[in-house]
C-alpha angles and dihedrals in degrees: 000000000000091000091053090049092049091046089052095047092050092047090053091053092046091051092052088051092053093249095113133036128238106324133198111217118213099199109150095022099076095107093053092050102040096039093051095043093053089056091065131086120237093254097046114108124249122200110188137189121212105286101054102104088128089060092049090048094047089053092051099251112169109268093214091058091054090053089045091056094050088045092072093268116119090194086082086077094053088119116220110242095245091067124079096204133118123230119270112284117216102182107084114258094350089120095060096079088047090055091050090049092053092047089050090053091049091052093048089050091045091233114161094226132121133218119220112200119193128200140140134252090268089060090066089067094061127090093237088065095055094042093047096047092044093057092041088058093044093054097033090232127190096249131126114205110208114193116191099207099198091166097245133076093198098295098345113098121224092248090059094051102058141005090216113118088227134007091228092066090065087080091069092070089056094051103254142089126286123192132188115208136178100268093203094056106088092190093050092049091049092050096047095044091046090055092047092048091049090051092049093047091053091056097256095125139243134328133201115218119193111201105202104213142123141251102230095184133050119293088253136336087273092061134081107205093184087077092069108017128064122238089232091058094051093046091052089057095044085063087060093052107158093219093052089046092054092045091055090048092051091046091052090050091047091244094120136064134167089249091053092053093043091053092044094050091048090053092047092047090055092048092052094044092051090047092053092047091050093046093051092051093059111111112252117264119259104249089218089074091073088066100041101068104043097085134020085235117027113238122230096255093056089047089055092048092049091052089054099056 
């Protein structure tokens, strides 16, 4: 969780310096991401949206490749073969049907694997969400839908998105279980996701897990959340910071000391520094590549544009 926070903080600085593109910070959502990712097996499939750097980090994804992706270079999502994870998806909810498709293939092949699909509360307002969950229920597929309800779909608050008391209860209409869990409790997340994964792996179908959390930062570096959220609201959630919460628990259980955290932060700082250095040494991408993989056969107008670059 500290590594994810440090990765985020460095990415934000790099973006402000013009060394990364638009970036989506995950501060406040570390517990939901780390706790859920650790409940998966290495060969389970992960289908992310655009704010899941904690999931990537928990799975051991190379940090320099994450920076590479956010640094305008799609090769950062050239997934190493040892990972069963799809590239980051920017369009809201577009990844949900993909997750359902993978889960359907796993069921047809009788493979005892599970798909974890991540999205935000805003994603539940899109057609892909309803279509995907409907088919997952019909076919009783091995997929766990993990909604990080961070209370804001860019500038649209949760209460303006749906009249449902919870987002988890939407699963009922699709014939499977929905669970709301404290998204800032890493142990609670791990337990709930572990149970849903076990159920899916045993052929008992999908689950929808709503992680009730908060996006402490802006939606992205192109956003100014102060225009639609009150300072008081943000400060009330900062007090519920999942990292501080875990620190207090560890301190109470005598699992934490100042020296432990000092050494850990030093190690993490070195990891992040080395990742940035490695990312910035990668040769720049040939701009022609943006044209080559759009169509099976490149049309004349793209050929003309490519000649002009």
